[in-house]
C-alpha positions, 0 to 999 in steps of 0.5 A: 374478405367480406365487410362488417359494420362496426356496431358501436359506430352505426347510426342506424341510418339504413343508407347501406341496406337498400344498396347491397346487391346481395341482400347481405345487410340487415337491421338487428337491435337498432344497428345494421349487420352484414351477413359475411356468407352473403357479402361479396364486397360488391365484386362483379356489381360495383367498383367499390363496396356500396356500404363503404361508399354511402356510410356517413360515418367513416370507418364504420364498414370495414373489411372483416379479416376473419373471413377469406377474401372473395374472388370474382367469378370467371 
């Protein structure tokens, strides 16, 4: 499942955007959004999702359960 950013909690700090290996994070209306079609949960790049690792506000980058779980390529 890709991640999503809870807009009401996003401070707009932009810490997550440059760390996304899939360029899935972009600014929209002063907060950041994750494109679920591009998000791979950082599988194959990092041990943990970088948006979660760098976000200064706990539980702002969360799993979007409305999308299927991603699998690493073999």
